[in-house]
N, C-alpha and C positions, 0 to 999 in steps of 0.2 A: 504493500500500500504506500503511495507517495507521501512523503513527509509534508505536513502543512506548516509553512514558515510563519512566524509572527511578523506583523507589519514593520517593526523596527529593523528586522533582518532584510526584508524585501526592499526597504528604502534605498539600498545600495545598487540594486540591479533591475528591479521590476520595470518592464516596458521598454528596455533598451537592449539592442543586439550589437555588441562590439564589432562583429564582422561587417556590419553595414557602414561602419565609420572607421575604417582602416585599423581595426583592432583596439581603438582607444578605450581604456578602462572606464573612463567617464565620458558622458555625452559631450561632444563638442558644441559650441554655440553656433547654431544655424542662423547666422546673420545674413538673411536673404529676404527679399520682398516677394519673390515669385519662384516657381518651380517648373522645370521643363517636362513636358509630356512626351512619352515615347511615340505616340501616334495621335492623330486628331480624334480617332474613335475613343481613345483612352480619356482625352480631355473632356469629351462630351459626356462620357460615363461618370466622371468625377463630378461634373457640374450638376448632372441630374440628381445625384445623391445629395450634394451639398445644398441644393435649393429645394429639397424635399419633393421633387417631381416623381420620385420612385423610392422604394425601400432598398436598402443594401441587400445584395445577394448573400446567401448563407456564409460563404467563405470570402466575401468581398470586403476590402478595407476602404475607408474614405481616403482617396488618394490626395496627395499634396497638391494644392492649387496656388495658394496665395497666403502670405502670413497673416492677413486679416481674418482668414477663415481657419487655417490650421498651420502648424509648424511643428517639427519634431520635438523641440524643447517643450512646447506647450502641451503636446500630446503625452509625453512621458510624465510630465508633472501632474497632469490631470489623472492619469492612470494610477499614479502613486497616492495621490490624495484620496482617491476612491477607497483604497485599502483601509485607511484609518476610520472612515465613516461608514464603511460597508455599503457604499452607494453604487448605483448602476452607472452614473455618469457625473462629470464635473465640468465646470466652466471657470476659467481663471480670468480675472479682470485686472485693469491697471491700478485699481485702488479698492479699498474696502467700501467706500461710498459708491463707487461705480457698480460694485456687485449689489449693494443694498438698493440703490436707486433703480437698477435694471429690473430687479425682482418686483419692487413696488409699482413700476410702470407697466410691467408685463401682466401682473395679476390684479390690476385695478383699472377701471375705465371711467370716463366721465359719467357721473350719476351713481357710481358705486359707493359702497360703505366699507371702510376697513376698521377693524378693532385692533388697537395696539397697546402694548404694555408701557407703563410709565412708572419710574423714569426710564428713559432710553438714551442712547448716545446723542449728544447735542446736535450733530450733523443730521442724524436720522429724524430727530424731533423737528428740526427746521425744515427738512424736505417734506415731511408730512403736513406741517402747518402752512407752509408757503407754496411750494410748487404744486403739490397734489390738490391743495385747496383751489389754486388758480385754474386747474383743469377740471374742476367740478367733482372732486372726490371728497366725500365726507368722512371724517374720522372720529372715533370715540376712544378715549383713553381708559384703561382699567388698571387697578392697583393690586398689589399682592394679596390684600385681604378679600378681594372679590371672589366669591364662589362661582361654581358653574351656573348655579341658579341665578346669581346676580348678573352674569354675563348675558344669559338668555333674556332676562328682563330688559337690560340696557339695549340690546339689539332690537327687541320688539317695540320698546318705547320710542326708538328713533324714527319709527314709521318707514324704515327702509330695510326691513328684515329680508325682503326678497332680492335686495341688491347687495347683500353682504358678499364680498368676494375674497377677502383675505383676513386672516388673524395673524398679526405680526407680534412676535415677542422676543425680548432679549432677557435671558436668564442665565446666570445672575445678572442683575441690572447694573449698569454703569452709571454712577460710581458707588452706589450704596450696598451692593451685593444682595439686594432684595431678590427673593425667589418667586418665580411664577410657575404654575403647574402646566406643563406641556400637555400631559395626558388629558386634563380637563378641557384645554383649548381644542384638542383634537375631537373630543366628544361634542363640543359645541359646534364645531365646523361641520361635523357629520349631520347634526340635527338640522342645520340650515342648508345643507346641500340637496340638490335634486338631480334628476336624470339629465336635465338640460344644463345645469351649472353646478360645478363642484366648488366648494369653499376650501381654499388651500390654507395650510398652516406653515408659516415660515419662521425659523428661529435663528437669531443672531447668536452664534456660539463662540464668539471671539474671546470672551473672558475665560472660557475653559479650554479653548483650543480643541483639536480633534482627539486629544488624549483622554480627557477626564469626563467627557459627556458625549452621548450619541443620540441626538434628538430624533434622527430618522428611525431608530429602533423603538422610540417612544411614540411613534405614529406621525411625526411631522412630515410634511411633503418636501420641504426645502430646508437646508441648513446653510448659513452664510458665515463667512469669516472676513475680517480684515486680516489678510495674510501678511500684512505689514508687521503684525504683532508676533505671537508665538511661532507661527509657521515660518516666517522670515527670521525673526528672532535676533537680528544683529543691528537694527536701526540703520540699515543701509539700502533699503528698498521700500517701494510702495506697491501694494497689490491687494487683491481681494479674490474670494472664491465662493462659488455656489455649488451645492451638490444635491442630488435627488435621483428619482427614477428617470428612465429614458424619456417618458412622455413629457414630464415637466421640463426636463433639461433640453429637450428639443426646442421648446418655446424660448427658453432662456438663451440658448446658443444662437437661435435665429435672430433674436433681437440684438444680441451682441455683434453678430455679423454686420448688421446694418447701422448700428451705433458706432461700430469700430472701436470699442473700448476694451479690447482684449489685451492681455499682458504681452510685452515684447519678449523676444528670444533671450536677451541678456538677463532680464529680470527673472524669467522662467528658469534659466540656468542657475542663478543665485539661489532661487527657492529650492531647486533640486539639491544643491549643496546643503541648505539648511535642514531639509527633511532628514538627512542622515543622522543628525544629532538632536532631533526634536525631542525624543523621549528622555535622553540623559539630561538635556537642558531643563525641561519642564519639571522633571522629578527633583532636581537640585533646587530649582526655584521654589517649589512647593515645600521642601524641607526647611529652607531658609525662612519662608513666609510663616510657617507654624511657630518658629522661634521668635520672630519679630512680633507677631500678633500676641503671643504670650507675654512678652516684655511690655508692650504697650498697654495690655489689659491690666497690668499691675502698677502702671505709672501714675503718680498722683496728679499730673498735669493733663491727663487724658480722661475725658468724660465717658466716651464709649468707643469700642472697637467694632467695626463691621467686617467680620471674617467668617466664612462658612465653618471653619474648624472650631468656632466658639459658640455655635448654636446650641442652646441647652437641649439635652436629651429629653425624650418623652414629650416633645412638643410637635405641633403640626409641621412647622418648618423643618425640624430635624428629620421627620419621616420623609418629607419631600426631598430633602437634601440626599438622603441615603438612596432614595428611589432613582433620582436623576443623575447623580454624580458619583464618581469613584474616588474623588479627592477634594479637599477644600480649596485647592488652587493656590495661586501666588499673588492675588490681588488683595490688598489690605487697605481699608479706609478707616479713619478715626476722627472723632470730634475732639479737638483740642479745647481745653478750658479757656474761654474768652471768645474772640471773634476773629475778624479778618486781620487785625493788627497782630494778634498772637500767632495766627496761622502763617502770616508772612514772615514774622520774626523767626519762626521755626524753619521755614523753607529757605530763607536767606542764610541761615546758619549752617546748612548742610555742606559737607566737604566731599565725602565719597559719593553719596547719592547725587544725581544730577536733577536740577530743576528744569523739567521738560515734560511736555505732553507725550502721549503714546504709552505703550505698555508691552509687556511680554518679551522684552529684549534681554540680552545677557547682562546689561548694566542696570542697576537699580535706579528708578526714576520716581520723582515726587512732583505733585502739582496741586493746584487749588481749583477744583471743578467749578465752583460758583462764579469765579472771575475769569476762568479760562475755557475749558472744553464745553461747559454748559452755560456760558454767559448769555447765549441766545435764547435760552428757555425763559418763559414768562416768570418774572421774579416771584410772584405769588405761588406759582406752581413749584418753583424751585424749593421754596420753604416747605410746602406740603410734602414734597418728595424726600425731604431730609437733606437736600443739597444746600446746606447753610453756609454762612461765612466762616464757620469754625471747622468745616469738613476738609480734611486733607486726604488725597489719594496716593497710595504707594504701590508701585509695581516692583516687586522684589526680584532681583537678578541672581546671578550665580556666584557672586563674590563670597568670601568667607563670612558666615553669619555673625561671627563675633565682631567683625569690622563694621558690618551694616548696623548692628545694634549699638556699637560704640558711637557711630556717627549720629544716629537718632538721639541717643542719650545726651551727647554733647550739645546738640542743637536744642533739645528740650530744656536743658539747663540754662540756656540764654533767654528763654521766654519769661 
């Protein structure tokens, strides 16, 4: 019986044949815009499949046409990402927002209703409230405490239950680590689906990366990532990814072809490099984060720590955490005693950690969500979501945990 390799082992070789590239042990960068057809008949066949005029034959591959449609680096990367999420297909984009906005545009139309979790990433929040609103898409926000029954009532009360097209959620939420029930959202989507129109569920899984959570196994239709974060992991590229079954991904990839927002070959090549160390990086970051969260939780200048590893047992949130995640992750937020002045004093005092937005990279990062990543969120809603002037977000890296904690302690001492 053939041995079944783990994803972290297949990240070195899956989807790549060295014999097709002069025996190179790693895929070269295919820095080309177009590809040569052997015959005109072959070119016609490739275009028929690419434009959906016919289905691929049983043993037929989608031939290389043009790097806006497909490229060897892009294809190998997408094949490997599918292994982590156990998905049928993947599409990689030039940024996380490009992936998110493409999904929101493809699965909602003028007159439609979308339900989305709040808080969510500031860029997503702005896209929903600004661009989608301009094209006639109505949105309703729901919070972690809302039950399945609550969601059903909200949808019915909107008067647009028949136009519900998408349930979009980010869990854990950025930057509060609030948890949302993916399974409950799937049940709600099924209730409002019909033979004519399916209500899709899309999950932004950036906070947990493809290692610690698998939304597709929980019933979601689409999972999205800012691949800039854990997947890229080195703060040297911008990218996004969407995964799902072949049916939904055909729609996503078709839109990507015409928007032209796919990742370039060099970025794809860098992501292939990053995937080889994804598991060792994320596991080290998680171990460090546990120690940082414990330290902060015991510090007198800290009001509250938001970290999945500190959720009290025998609570509803703990049961949901154990159901949806295999790890508490490496994102830690905390409320410092005071407000913006104290938060800024802390951030300005850091030496090892870098004061910068983004997350999931090898270096530890710190930022102030209320005045930075979530500054575009309505001030009243920010307060309701817990994104206050005292909230600080930390992305824990792979440095020595003692050094990270020393840096945090020294900076807190200056407050």
